[in-house]
KEVOPA-517440 format. One record per atom (N, C-alpha, C, CB): residue number from 1; x, y, z. Coordinates in steps of 0.1 Angstrom, whole numbers, padded with zeros to 4 digits, m for minus. Each point is the difference from the previous one (the first is absolute). Glycine has a CB too. Layout:
<pts>
miza;u;v;w
NUM;X;Y;Z
...
</pts>
This chain:
<pts>
miza;u;v;w
1;0800;0995;0934
1;m0002;m0010;0010
1;0013;m0006;0005
1;m0022;m0006;m0011
2;0032;0005;0003
2;0013;m0005;0004
2;0006;0008;0011
2;0004;m0007;m0023
3;m0005;0021;0022
3;0005;0009;0011
3;m0009;m0001;0012
3;0010;0015;m0018
4;m0023;m0014;0016
4;m0009;0001;0012
4;0000;m0014;0008
4;m0014;0017;m0013
5;0017;m0028;0006
5;0001;m0013;0007
5;0013;m0001;0007
5;m0014;m0010;m0017
6;0024;0019;0015
6;0012;0000;0007
6;0011;m0008;m0007
6;m0013;0002;0021
7;0011;m0006;m0033
7;0010;m0008;m0007
7;0013;0007;m0003
7;m0019;m0012;m0011
8;0018;0025;0009
8;0012;0008;m0002
8;0009;0002;0011
8;m0013;0011;m0016
9;0008;m0015;0028
9;0009;0001;0012
9;0011;m0010;m0001
9;m0019;0007;0014
10;0016;m0018;m0021
10;0010;m0011;m0001
10;0005;m0001;m0015
10;m0011;m0012;0019
11;0003;0015;m0028
11;0004;m0002;m0014
11;0002;0013;m0008
11;m0013;m0021;0001
12;0024;0021;m0009
12;0002;0011;m0009
12;m0007;m0004;m0013
12;0023;0006;0010
13;m0030;0005;m0016
13;m0005;m0002;m0013
13;m0002;0015;m0006
13;m0012;m0023;0006
14;0018;0026;m0016
14;0000;0013;m0006
14;m0014;0005;m0003
14;0023;m0004;m0009
15;m0031;m0005;0004
15;m0014;0005;m0004
15;m0008;0005;0012
15;0001;m0017;m0018
16;0002;0014;0030
16;m0006;0005;0012
16;0008;0010;0007
16;m0013;m0021;0002
17;0025;0023;m0007
17;0010;0009;0007
17;0003;m0004;0014
17;m0008;0019;m0014
18;0010;m0032;0016
18;0003;m0005;0013
18;0015;m0005;0000
18;m0024;m0007;0004
19;0030;0007;0008
19;0014;m0003;0001
19;0003;m0010;0011
19;0004;0023;m0008
20;m0014;m0032;0011
20;0003;m0010;0011
20;0012;m0008;m0004
20;m0025;m0001;0005
21;0032;m0004;0006
21;0012;m0008;m0002
21;m0001;m0013;0008
21;0013;0021;m0004
22;m0024;m0024;0010
22;m0001;m0012;0008
22;m0003;m0012;m0009
22;m0007;0013;0020
23;m0003;m0012;m0028
23;m0004;m0010;m0009
23;0007;0001;m0014
23;m0022;m0002;0012
24;0019;m0007;m0021
24;0006;0001;m0013
24;m0003;0013;m0007
24;m0003;m0025;m0002
25;0012;0030;m0006
25;m0001;0012;m0008
25;m0009;m0005;m0012
25;0023;0011;0007
26;m0035;m0007;m0008
26;m0009;m0004;m0011
26;0004;0006;m0014
26;m0018;m0003;0017
27;0027;0013;m0017
27;0005;0005;m0012
27;0010;m0009;m0007
27;m0004;0023;0009
28;0011;m0031;m0001
28;0011;m0008;m0005
28;m0002;m0015;0002
28;0015;0019;0004
29;m0025;m0023;0004
29;m0002;m0014;0002
29;m0006;m0007;m0012
29;m0004;0005;0024
30;0004;m0018;m0024
30;m0006;m0007;m0011
30;m0014;0004;m0002
30;0015;m0019;0005
31;m0020;0018;m0018
31;m0014;0003;m0003
31;m0008;m0011;0006
31;0006;0013;m0021
32;m0017;m0009;0028
32;m0009;m0009;0006
32;m0013;0000;m0008
32;0011;0003;0023
33;m0018;m0015;m0022
33;m0013;m0001;m0006
33;m0010;0006;0010
33;0006;m0020;m0013
34;m0018;0023;0009
34;m0011;0005;0009
34;m0002;m0010;0011
34;m0011;0013;m0019
35;0011;m0026;0015
35;m0002;m0011;0010
35;0011;0000;0010
35;m0012;m0013;m0018
36;0024;0014;0014
36;0011;0000;0010
36;m0001;0012;0009
36;0015;m0011;m0017
37;m0019;0022;0012
37;m0001;0012;0009
37;m0011;m0002;0010
37;0008;0015;m0019
38;m0020;m0020;0014
38;m0011;m0002;0009
38;0003;m0011;0011
38;m0015;0006;m0019
39;0022;m0016;0015
39;0004;m0010;0010
39;0009;0006;0010
39;m0001;m0018;m0017
40;0011;0026;0014
40;0008;0007;0009
40;m0007;0009;0010
40;0019;m0002;m0017
41;m0029;0010;0011
41;m0008;0009;0008
41;m0008;m0008;0010
41;m0001;0016;m0019
42;m0005;m0028;0015
42;m0008;m0008;0009
42;0008;m0008;0010
42;m0017;m0001;m0018
43;0028;m0005;0014
43;0007;m0009;0008
43;0011;0007;0008
43;m0005;m0018;m0016
44;0011;0029;0010
44;0011;0006;0007
44;0012;m0010;m0002
44;m0014;0013;0017
45;0024;m0012;m0008
45;0012;m0008;m0001
45;0012;0008;m0003
45;m0014;m0019;m0007
46;0025;0013;0011
46;0013;0007;m0002
46;0001;0013;0007
46;0001;m0011;m0021
47;m0008;0012;0033
47;0000;0013;0007
47;m0012;0009;m0003
47;0025;m0002;0000
48;m0032;m0001;m0010
48;m0012;0008;m0003
48;m0012;m0006;0007
48;0010;0006;m0023
49;m0018;0003;0029
49;m0012;m0005;0007
49;m0011;m0004;m0011
49;0006;0014;0021
50;m0015;m0022;m0017
50;m0012;m0003;m0008
50;m0009;0012;0001
50;0003;m0025;0003
51;m0009;0029;m0015
51;m0010;0010;0000
51;m0014;m0006;m0003
51;0017;0017;m0008
52;m0018;m0030;0010
52;m0012;m0008;m0003
52;m0012;0006;0007
52;0013;m0020;m0002
53;m0012;0024;0015
53;m0011;0005;0007
53;m0001;0015;0002
53;0000;m0022;0012
54;0011;0029;m0016
54;0000;0014;0002
54;m0003;0008;m0012
54;0017;m0004;0017
55;m0018;m0002;m0029
55;m0004;0006;m0012
55;m0012;m0007;m0006
55;0024;0008;m0004
56;m0033;m0001;m0003
56;m0011;m0007;m0006
56;0005;m0006;m0013
56;m0016;0017;0009
57;0008;m0026;m0015
57;0003;m0007;m0012
57;0003;0011;m0011
57;m0014;m0020;0006
58;0006;0030;m0006
58;0002;0011;m0010
58;0013;0007;0002
58;m0025;0003;m0002
59;0028;0000;0014
59;0013;0007;0003
59;0012;m0008;m0004
59;m0012;0012;0019
60;0011;m0025;m0015
60;0011;m0009;m0004
60;0002;m0001;m0015
60;m0004;m0013;0021
61;m0007;0012;m0028
61;0000;0000;m0015
61;0006;0013;m0006
61;m0020;m0016;0001
62;0016;0027;0005
62;0006;0013;m0004
62;0015;0001;0002
62;m0022;0010;0005
63;0027;m0015;0006
63;0014;0000;0003
63;0007;m0009;m0010
63;m0004;0005;0024
64;m0001;m0017;m0026
64;0006;m0010;m0009
64;0000;0006;m0015
64;m0008;m0019;0015
65;m0003;0025;m0019
65;0000;0005;m0013
65;0010;0012;m0002
65;m0025;m0007;m0001
66;0026;0015;0011
66;0009;0011;0000
66;0015;m0005;m0001
66;m0016;0014;0013
67;0019;m0023;m0005
67;0014;m0006;0000
67;0003;m0007;m0013
67;m0001;m0003;0025
68;m0009;m0005;m0030
68;0002;m0007;m0013
68;0002;0010;m0011
68;m0014;m0019;0008
69;0006;0029;m0009
69;0001;0010;m0011
69;0013;0008;0001
69;m0025;0002;m0001
70;0029;0002;0013
70;0012;0008;0002
70;0012;m0009;m0004
70;m0011;0013;0019
71;0011;m0025;m0015
71;0012;m0009;m0004
71;0000;m0003;m0015
71;m0001;m0010;0023
72;m0010;0008;m0029
72;0000;m0004;m0014
72;0002;0013;m0009
72;m0015;m0020;0006
73;0010;0031;m0002
73;0002;0012;m0008
73;0015;0004;0000
73;m0023;0008;0006
74;0030;m0010;0005
74;0014;0004;0000
74;0008;m0008;m0010
74;m0002;0007;0024
75;m0002;m0019;m0027
75;0007;m0008;m0010
75;m0004;0002;m0014
75;0002;m0016;0018
76;m0013;0024;m0020
76;m0004;0003;m0013
76;0001;0015;m0004
76;m0016;m0019;0002
77;0022;0026;0007
77;0002;0015;m0002
77;0010;0002;m0012
77;m0006;0005;0024
78;0004;0005;m0032
78;0010;0003;m0011
78;0013;0004;0005
78;m0019;0007;m0014
</pts>
């Protein structure tokens, strides 16, 4: 969902093999909570558009869960 929603155009995240350079690098940025990720998806800001009306609730939740898991797994990898 991260890729199909177009998130990788702006964001780098190894788990999705994306290399965007416009938005924050999600591999190296601060770890976000699910709530913080969902707020950013819905509200946009800092150059990021809002996806409030362009993604379903389920799609937004899937993106948030993916980003959360990708960020938190990288910090717990052996």
